[in-house]
C-alpha positions in Angstrom: 22.0 -17.1 20.0 24.0 -14.8 18.0 24.0 -11.3 18.2 26.8 -9.3 15.7 26.1 -5.7 16.2 24.9 -5.1 19.6 26.2 -7.0 23.0 23.5 -7.8 25.8 26.0 -6.7 27.9 25.4 -3.1 26.9 23.1 -0.4 28.3 19.8 -0.2 25.9 19.5 3.4 25.0 22.3 4.5 22.8 24.5 2.8 19.8 23.0 0.0 18.8 22.0 -1.0 22.1 17.6 -1.3 22.7 14.8 -3.6 22.8 17.2 -6.6 20.6 19.3 -6.0 23.8 16.8 -6.7 26.5 14.9 -9.8 24.3 17.8 -11.4 23.8 18.8 -11.1 27.8 15.5 -11.6 29.1 14.8 -14.4 26.9 18.0 -16.0 27.3 17.8 -15.9 31.6 14.6 -17.5 31.6 15.6 -20.5 29.0 18.3 -21.1 31.3 16.1 -21.1 34.1 14.1 -23.8 32.4 17.1 -25.8 31.7 18.5 -24.8 28.6 22.2 -23.9 28.3 22.4 -20.6 25.8 25.8 -19.7 24.7 25.7 -16.2 22.8 28.3 -14.6 20.5 28.6 -10.6 20.4 31.4 -8.7 18.6 33.9 -7.9 20.5 33.8 -3.7 21.3 36.4 -3.8 24.1 39.7 -5.2 24.3 39.5 -5.3 28.3 36.7 -7.3 28.1 37.7 -11.1 28.5 36.2 -13.8 26.2 33.5 -15.4 28.2 31.2 -13.8 30.1 28.5 -15.1 32.5 25.5 -13.4 32.3 23.9 -15.4 34.9 23.2 -18.9 35.8 23.4 -21.3 32.6 24.1 -17.9 30.2 27.5 -17.5 29.0 28.7 -14.5 25.9 31.4 -15.0 23.9 33.0 -12.2 23.2 34.2 -12.9 19.0 37.1 -10.3 17.5 36.4 -9.2 14.5 37.6 -5.9 13.3 38.8 -3.0 15.0 37.0 -2.9 18.6 36.2 0.9 18.1 35.4 3.3 15.2 33.3 0.4 13.4 29.1 1.1 13.1 26.7 -1.1 12.2 27.2 -0.6 8.6 30.7 -1.5 8.7 29.8 -4.1 9.9 29.3 -6.8 7.0 32.4 -6.6 5.9 33.4 -8.6 9.2 31.4 -11.6 8.9 33.6 -13.9 7.7 35.8 -12.4 10.9 33.0 -12.8 12.9 32.0 -16.8 11.9 35.2 -17.9 11.7 35.8 -16.9 15.7 32.5 -18.4 16.4 33.6 -21.6 14.2 37.0 -21.7 16.5 34.9 -21.1 20.1 32.6 -24.2 18.8 35.8 -26.3 17.9 36.8 -26.6 21.6 32.8 -28.3 22.1 32.1 -32.0 22.0 30.3 -32.9 18.7 26.9 -31.9 18.3 27.0 -29.6 21.5 24.6 -26.8 20.0 20.9 -28.4 19.4 19.8 -25.0 17.6 20.9 -21.3 16.3 18.7 -18.7 17.0 19.5 -15.5 15.2 19.3 -11.8 16.0 18.8 -9.0 12.7 19.6 -9.7 9.4 23.9 -9.6 10.2 23.3 -12.5 12.7 21.1 -14.4 10.3 23.8 -14.7 7.9 26.5 -15.9 10.4 23.4 -17.8 11.8 23.2 -19.6 8.6 26.5 -20.2 8.1 26.5 -21.8 12.0 23.5 -23.7 11.5 24.5 -25.2 8.5 28.1 -26.5 9.7 26.7 -27.7 13.1 23.7 -29.4 11.2 21.0 -27.9 13.7 18.1 -25.6 12.8 18.3 -21.9 12.0 15.7 -20.0 14.0 15.9 -16.3 12.8 14.3 -13.0 14.5 14.4 -9.8 12.6 13.7 -7.5 14.4 14.0 -4.5 11.8 13.6 -5.4 7.9 15.3 -3.1 5.7 12.1 -2.9 3.1 9.4 -2.3 6.1 11.9 0.6 7.1 13.0 2.2 3.9 8.8 2.8 2.8 8.6 4.9 6.1 11.4 7.0 6.5 11.6 9.9 8.5 12.2 13.3 6.8 15.8 13.2 5.6 16.9 10.1 6.8 19.2 7.6 5.3 17.6 4.7 3.4 19.0 1.6 4.2 21.4 -0.2 1.0 20.2 -2.6 -1.1 22.6 -5.0 0.1 20.6 -5.1 3.6 17.5 -6.1 1.3 19.3 -9.1 -0.3 20.9 -10.1 3.2 17.4 -10.6 4.7 16.1 -12.2 2.2 18.9 -14.8 2.3 18.4 -15.1 5.9 14.6 -15.4 5.5 15.2 -18.5 2.9 17.7 -20.2 5.0 16.2 -19.7 8.8 13.8 -23.2 9.5 11.7 -21.5 11.1 11.3 -17.2 11.3 10.0 -15.7 14.7 7.8 -12.3 14.2 6.5 -10.1 16.7 3.0 -9.5 15.6 0.6 -10.6 13.1 1.6 -7.4 10.7 5.6 -8.4 11.0 4.4 -12.0 9.7 2.6 -11.0 6.9 5.2 -8.3 5.7 7.8 -11.6 5.9 5.0 -13.2 3.4 4.8 -10.0 1.4 7.6 -8.3 0.9 10.5 -11.2 1.5 8.2 -13.8 0.5 8.9 -16.1 3.4 6.6 -19.5 3.3 3.8 -18.7 5.6 4.4 -22.0 6.9 8.0 -21.4 8.4 6.6 -18.1 10.4 5.8 -18.2 13.6 4.2 -15.1 15.7 5.7 -14.5 19.2 5.4 -11.8 20.8 7.9 -9.8 23.1 7.4 -9.7 26.4 8.2 -7.2 29.9 9.7 -7.9 33.5 6.6 -7.6 35.3 8.4 -8.0 38.8 10.2 -4.8 37.8 7.9 -2.7 35.8 5.2 -2.0 38.3 3.3 1.0 39.3 4.7 3.3 41.6 3.9 6.5 43.8 4.6 9.3 41.3 6.0 12.0 43.6 8.6 9.7 45.9 9.7 8.5 41.7 10.0 12.5 40.5 12.3 13.2 44.1 14.6 10.0 42.7 14.9 11.5 39.6 14.9 15.5 40.2 11.6 16.3 38.6 9.3 19.4 40.3 6.3 17.3 41.5 4.0 19.6 40.1 5.3 19.4 36.5 3.3 18.7 33.4 5.8 15.9 32.1 5.8 13.5 29.0 8.5 12.1 28.5 10.7 10.1 25.6 12.6 6.8 26.1 14.5 5.8 23.5 17.6 6.1 21.3 18.2 9.6 19.7 17.9 9.5 16.0 15.1 9.9 13.0 13.6 6.7 13.1 12.4 7.3 16.7 11.4 11.1 15.7 12.2 12.2 19.3 12.1 15.6 17.5 7.9 15.2 17.4 7.7 15.6 20.8 10.0 18.6 20.9 7.8 20.2 18.5 4.8 19.5 19.6 6.3 20.8 23.0 7.0 24.1 21.2 3.3 23.9 20.0 1.8 23.4 23.2 3.4 26.3 24.8 2.7 28.6 21.9 -1.2 27.5 22.3 -1.2 28.3 25.8 2.2 30.2 27.0 1.2 29.5 30.7 2.6 26.1 29.8 6.2 27.0 30.1 6.1 27.5 33.8 5.4 23.5 34.8 5.9 21.6 31.2 9.1 19.5 31.3 10.3 17.0 28.5 12.7 14.6 29.5 14.3 13.1 26.2 16.3 9.8 27.8 18.3 7.8 25.6 22.2 8.3 23.6 22.5 9.4 19.8 22.4 6.5 17.8 22.4 5.5 14.0 21.8 8.3 11.1 21.5 10.5 14.5 25.4 9.9 15.4 26.2 12.5 12.1 24.2 15.1 14.0 24.4 13.9 17.6 23.7 17.4 19.0 20.9 18.4 16.2 18.3 17.8 18.4 20.0 20.2 21.1 19.9 23.2 18.1 16.1 21.8 17.5 15.1 23.0 20.9 17.1 26.2 21.0 15.9 27.0 17.3 12.1 26.1 18.7 12.4 28.7 22.1 12.0 25.2 24.0 15.6 24.2 25.3 14.5 25.8 28.5 11.9 22.5 29.0 13.8 19.8 27.2 16.0 17.7 29.9 18.3 15.0 27.4 19.3 12.3 29.7 21.4 9.8 29.6 20.6 6.1 29.7 19.9 5.1 32.8 20.0 1.2 34.6 17.0 -1.1 34.0 16.1 0.1 38.0 16.4 4.1 37.1 14.3 3.3 34.1 11.4 2.1 36.3 11.3 5.4 38.0 11.3 7.5 35.1 8.2 5.7 33.7 6.9 5.7 37.1 7.8 9.7 36.7 6.0 10.7 34.0 2.4 11.6 33.3 2.5 10.1 29.8 5.8 8.4 27.5 5.8 9.9 24.0 6.4 6.8 21.5 6.5 8.8 17.7 8.7 6.5 15.8 8.6 6.0 12.1 7.9 2.2 12.5 9.0 -0.7 15.5 8.9 -3.9 14.7 7.2 -4.3 18.3 8.2 -1.2 21.1 8.9 -2.7 24.3 9.2 1.0 25.6 5.4 1.4 25.4 4.9 -1.7 27.0 7.5 -1.2 29.6 5.2 2.5 30.8 2.2 0.9 30.8 3.5 -2.1 33.2 4.3 0.8 35.3 0.5 2.5 35.2 1.8 5.4 32.8 -0.2 6.1 29.4 1.5 6.1 26.5 0.8 8.4 23.4 2.4 6.5 19.8 2.5 6.5 16.3 0.0 4.0 14.9 2.6 2.3 12.8 4.0 -1.2 13.1 3.6 -3.2 16.0 2.9 -0.6 18.1 -0.7 -1.0 18.2 0.0 -4.4 19.7 2.1 -3.1 22.6 -0.3 -0.2 23.3 -3.2 -1.5 23.4 -6.0 0.2 25.9 -3.4 2.0 27.8 -2.8 4.6 25.7 -3.4 6.7 22.8 -2.8 6.2 18.7 -1.8 9.3 16.1 -1.6 8.9 12.4 1.1 10.4 11.0 3.5 12.3 13.1 2.5 16.1 12.1 3.3 17.8 15.4 0.0 20.2 15.6 -1.4 16.9 16.0 0.7 15.5 18.5 0.2 18.8 20.1 -3.3 18.8 20.2 -3.5 14.9 22.0 -0.6 15.2 24.2 -2.2 18.4 25.5 -5.4 17.2 26.2 -4.0 14.2 27.9 -1.7 16.2 30.1 -4.5 18.6 30.9 -6.7 15.5 31.8 -5.2 13.2 35.1 -8.2 11.5 35.6 -8.8 10.2 32.3 -4.4 9.5 32.6 -5.7 7.1 35.3 -7.5 5.2 33.8 -5.3 4.8 30.7 -2.7 3.5 33.0 -5.1 1.2 34.9 -5.6 -0.1 31.5 -2.0 -0.5 30.6 -1.3 -2.4 33.5 -4.1 -5.2 32.7 -2.9 -5.2 29.2 0.9 -5.5 29.9 0.0 -8.2 32.7 -0.6 -10.4 29.5 2.9 -10.0 28.1 5.4 -11.6 30.6 8.7 -12.6 28.9 7.3 -16.0 30.7 5.3 -16.0 28.3 7.3 -15.3 25.5 10.0 -18.1 26.7 6.4 -20.2 26.6 6.2 -19.5 22.9 10.0 -20.2 21.9 10.3 -23.4 23.6 6.9 -24.8 21.2 9.2 -22.9 18.0 12.4 -24.3 19.1 11.3 -28.0 19.7 9.6 -27.0 16.1 12.9 -26.3 14.4 14.3 -29.6 15.7 11.6 -31.0 14.4 12.4 -29.9 10.9 9.8 -27.1 10.7 7.2 -29.1 11.6 4.0 -27.5 13.9 3.3 -28.7 16.6 -0.2 -30.1 17.4 -1.5 -27.0 19.7 -5.2 -27.0 20.7 -7.1 -24.2 19.9 -4.6 -22.6 17.6 -5.7 -19.7 15.1 -3.9 -18.9 11.8 -3.7 -15.4 10.4 -4.1 -16.1 6.3 -2.1 -19.1 6.4 0.4 -18.1 9.6 0.9 -20.4 12.2 1.0 -18.9 15.9 2.8 -20.1 18.2 0.1 -20.9 21.4 0.5 -22.3 24.4 -2.8 -23.7 25.8 
């Protein structure tokens, strides 16, 4: 696997670490548990890290030097892809011939390196976009910078070079075809998953004691990187609207923002705190740095609901994790979120704070409805375990190793010519 711009060892929630990291870690570990050795190549960002680290039995992470350890943003990395590819080749040179059977690249930067390495090793290239420039640029937050043309060109090249493209949802598969001219017969839909052994329902009061929240608080939680794309400002503005409508809420409302600055949010890391102060809700908004996965479970359980107001999400792992913990989700009706949320939450068209305040306020005032949504969410999330994802990835890998020829799948359905990797 190749993940140039973010290491699977990084804690999700800040910088460039997010759902992609979770995806790589969870699938790699499960593939290894089934007997497939996995090697992950990522860019070295700390000189103290060893060249190779074991992520678990059967999984190695290689730290490849490519540019300075610090000070490079994701937008600087295209200039380091040659150095990164050379480092990957150098590592591979120490392996026996035909050591690697397949390359799976994640995000377009990795796809550029995957294209070169797969060609050099004469193996298939499987690629997962995770996000796409043409989709993001069509759904930009106000004031956010568009993705550059160079990225769009690079993505289009990877689409054509890949043996098989893995999309997170049917909608993303259609975007690959319509926006990037991907041949429909080489796109497979494999939904991401959730760790059902970790993200489980629990006692809300115990969770609140663990994370330091008042037992009687009303808690709409945001989890994610702080940047315009993820739109945490929508939740802050909605909170201000809620207390404007009902000043009594000020005594109970607590709005945790769990995550750190990322992407274009790094240019103004204090912007969200400044906005909260400007709107007069600085006393209600609590900023929480990224936490471990086990601590994240407690935050989900402690919340009354989780808000996912993003302008775009290729899937939305946060929504699925929250539902697995029996916490309802209120999300923007964009990207893969309608698939991730299902019956365990509510979808909102648009990002108007007034609309968000109306939905959030009604749900916070209705504990019975929250409980119903919560348990519906548990049932929904139970169908998205990572084992299911890996079942489907293994089938995709098998297809790729046959040159992209689809495997015979009993009962496989198709979406306008796009096969789904369905395991009977």
